C-alpha positions in Angstrom: -8.5 1.9 -4.3 -9.9 3.2 -6.9 -9.9 0.8 -10.4 -10.6 1.3 -14.1 -12.5 -1.2 -15.7 -11.2 -2.1 -19.5 -13.2 -4.2 -21.8 -11.4 -4.2 -25.2 -13.6 -4.8 -28.2 -13.1 -3.9 -31.8 -16.8 -1.4 -32.2 -17.1 -0.5 -28.7 -14.0 -0.4 -26.2 -16.4 -0.5 -22.6 -14.8 1.3 -19.3 -16.2 1.4 -15.6 -14.5 3.1 -12.9 -15.5 1.4 -9.1 -14.3 2.8 -5.8 -13.8 0.9 -2.2 -14.9 3.0 0.5 -15.1 1.9 4.1 -17.9 1.5 5.9 -19.1 0.8 9.4 -20.6 -2.1 8.4 -17.5 -2.9 6.0 -16.3 -2.1 2.3 -18.5 -0.9 -0.4 -18.3 -1.0 -3.8 -19.0 2.5 -5.5 -20.0 3.1 -9.2 -18.5 6.3 -10.2 -18.9 6.4 -14.2 -19.1 3.8 -17.0 -19.4 4.2 -20.8 -17.6 3.2 -24.0 -15.4 4.2 -26.7 -17.2 3.9 -29.7 -15.4 2.9 -33.0 -16.6 3.1 -36.3 -16.1 0.4 -39.0 -15.3 3.5 -41.4 -11.7 4.3 -39.9 -8.8 2.7 -40.7 -7.6 0.8 -37.7 -4.8 3.3 -36.9 -7.3 5.7 -36.5 -9.6 3.8 -34.7 -6.5 2.7 -32.0 -5.1 6.4 -31.8 -8.9 6.9 -30.8 -8.9 4.2 -28.1 -5.4 5.8 -26.6 -6.4 9.3 -27.0 -10.2 8.5 -25.2 -8.6 6.3 -22.5 -5.7 8.5 -21.5 -8.1 11.1 -20.8 -10.5 9.4 -18.9 -7.5 7.9 -16.7 -6.2 11.1 -16.4 -9.7 12.6 -15.4 -10.5 9.8 -12.7 -6.7 9.0 -11.7 -7.6 5.1 -10.8 -5.0 3.3 -9.0 -4.9 0.5 -11.0 -6.3 -0.3 -14.3 -7.8 -4.3 -14.9 -8.3 -5.5 -18.6 -9.6 -8.8 -19.2 -6.7 -11.4 -20.3 -6.5 -12.5 -24.1 -9.0 -15.3 -25.1 -8.7 -18.0 -28.0 -10.8 -17.4 -31.1 -11.3 -19.5 -33.9 -10.8 -16.5 -35.7 -7.5 -15.2 -35.9 -7.9 -11.8 -37.6 -10.5 -11.2 -34.7 -8.2 -12.2 -32.0 -5.3 -10.2 -33.9 -7.7 -7.1 -33.8 -8.5 -7.5 -30.2 -5.6 -7.7 -29.1 -3.9 -4.2 -30.8 -7.1 -2.4 -28.7 -5.5 -4.1 -25.8 -2.1 -3.5 -26.4 -3.4 0.4 -27.2 -5.2 0.2 -23.3 -2.2 -1.1 -21.4 0.1 1.6 -23.2 -2.3 4.4 -22.4 -2.3 3.0 -18.6 1.2 2.4 -18.5 1.7 5.8 -20.0 -0.3 7.3 -17.2 2.1 5.2 -14.6 -0.8 2.6 -13.3 -0.5 -0.8 -13.1 -2.5 -3.1 -15.0 -3.9 -6.3 -13.9 -5.2 -8.8 -16.5 -8.1 -11.6 -15.1 -9.1 -14.3 -17.3 -12.9 -14.0 -18.4 -13.9 -17.0 -15.9 -12.2 -15.7 -13.0 -14.2 -12.3 -13.6 -17.3 -14.0 -14.3 -16.4 -16.3 -10.9 -15.8 -13.5 -8.8 -19.1 -11.5 -9.7 -21.5 -14.2 -10.3 -19.9 -16.7 -8.5 -20.1 -19.0 -11.4 -17.4 -18.9 -14.3 -19.7 -19.9 -17.2 -22.1 -17.5 -16.7 -24.3 -15.6 -19.2 -23.8 -11.9 -20.1 -27.2 -10.7 -18.8 -26.4 -12.6 -15.1 -22.8 -10.6 -15.2 -25.0 -7.3 -16.0 -27.4 -8.4 -13.3 -25.2 -9.0 -10.5 -23.0 -6.0 -11.5 -26.0 -3.6 -11.3 -27.3 -5.1 -7.9 -23.2 -5.3 -6.6 -23.0 -1.5 -7.2 -26.4 -0.7 -6.2 -28.1 0.3 -9.5 -31.3 0.5 -10.4 -30.8 -1.0 -13.9 -27.2 -2.6 -15.7 -24.9 -0.3 -17.2 -25.3 0.6 -21.2 -23.6 -0.1 -23.3 -22.9 -3.9 -22.4 -19.4 -3.4 -22.5 -19.4 -0.8 -19.8 -21.0 -3.4 -17.8 -18.5 -5.8 -18.5 -15.5 -3.4 -17.6 -17.4 -2.7 -14.2 -17.6 -6.8 -13.6 -13.3 -6.5 -14.6 -12.9 -3.5 -11.9 -15.0 -5.5 -9.3 -13.0 -8.9 -10.1 -9.6 -6.7 -9.1 -11.2 -5.5 -6.3 -12.3 -9.3 -4.8 -8.6 -10.6 -5.7 -7.0 -7.3 -4.0 -8.9 -7.9 -0.7 -8.4 -11.9 -0.9 -4.7 -10.9 -1.3 -4.6 -8.5 1.7 -6.7 -11.2 4.0 -4.1 -13.9 2.8 -1.0 -11.4 4.0 -2.5 -10.9 7.2 
């Protein structure tokens, strides 16, 4: 299974691709790529959203994942920020849908629990565990890329749990 994780943001939208492979000792998580779509604060919202759509679509077509995993909307005290984030999420989901890919959504607590084992883990703990689980020498940069990888890992863990329950 190849999973494309997306961590939506209004300045950086992180992405990461993780694949599961079978080994003699069980399943292994393989890091394929990670990065971020950097958005200019100078550009107007429609241009920023078009950039997110264009870059994510190109990445999805290149990496050919089976599924896209994305973080669910969280509640924010700042309605304007939440709305802007929702627009980026919508564009990311549209890119996945137009590539014919299913989208799985996970709450922030679920993502942290799946990666660290504790739903209220600090960002640094998540980054450390992402590097550890993917056998990387250091956490991917920027932090949004590490978060996107965490979302992909979360989906893989959930998919494995569901498969085990079906047996």
